[in-house]
C-alpha positions in Angstrom: -18.2 -40.7 -2.9 -19.7 -39.8 0.4 -19.0 -36.0 1.9 -17.1 -37.8 4.5 -14.4 -39.1 2.1 -14.3 -35.5 0.4 -13.4 -33.8 3.8 -11.1 -36.6 5.0 -9.0 -36.2 1.7 -8.6 -32.7 1.5 -5.9 -30.6 2.9 -6.3 -26.9 4.0 -3.7 -25.0 2.7 -2.9 -21.0 2.8 -3.6 -18.6 0.2 -0.3 -17.0 -1.2 0.0 -13.9 0.0 2.6 -11.8 -1.8 3.1 -9.4 1.3 5.0 -10.7 3.9 4.8 -9.8 7.8 7.8 -7.2 7.5 5.8 -5.8 4.6 3.0 -5.4 6.3 4.6 -3.8 9.3 6.3 -1.6 6.7 2.7 -0.5 5.2 1.1 -0.1 8.8 3.8 2.4 9.8 4.0 4.4 6.6 0.3 5.0 6.7 0.6 5.8 10.6 3.4 8.6 9.3 1.0 9.9 6.6 -2.0 10.3 9.4 0.3 11.9 11.7 1.4 14.6 8.9 -2.2 14.7 8.0 -3.5 15.6 11.7 -0.5 18.6 11.0 -2.1 19.8 8.0 0.5 18.8 6.0 1.0 16.0 3.6 3.4 13.4 2.9 5.5 13.1 -0.1 4.0 9.7 -0.7 0.3 10.7 -1.2 0.7 14.0 -3.1 -1.3 13.4 -6.3 -4.0 11.4 -4.7 -6.6 13.6 -4.4 -5.8 15.4 -7.9 -6.1 11.8 -9.3 -9.2 11.6 -7.5 -10.5 14.3 -8.6 -9.5 14.1 -12.0 -7.8 17.2 -12.2 -3.9 17.2 -13.1 -0.8 16.4 -10.9 0.9 19.2 -9.8 4.7 19.5 -11.2 7.2 17.3 -10.1 9.5 19.3 -7.5 13.0 18.4 -8.8 16.1 19.0 -6.1 19.2 18.7 -8.3 20.2 17.9 -11.8 23.5 15.8 -12.3 25.3 16.1 -15.8 26.5 12.6 -16.6 
């Protein structure tokens, strides 16, 4: 089969993505919040533990706000 025939029979299909536009915007907004907090010298709750994980040190104990007996 000639290359011309291959091109005519092929249909371009986008790769499937699990990330929707709304999800992409949510991630972007989260990253912007994290960057603003970092500029203020604060760590976001979302980023806690990342530095320790990269350095190979143990993560700090989780903070417990409230315990409920059920």
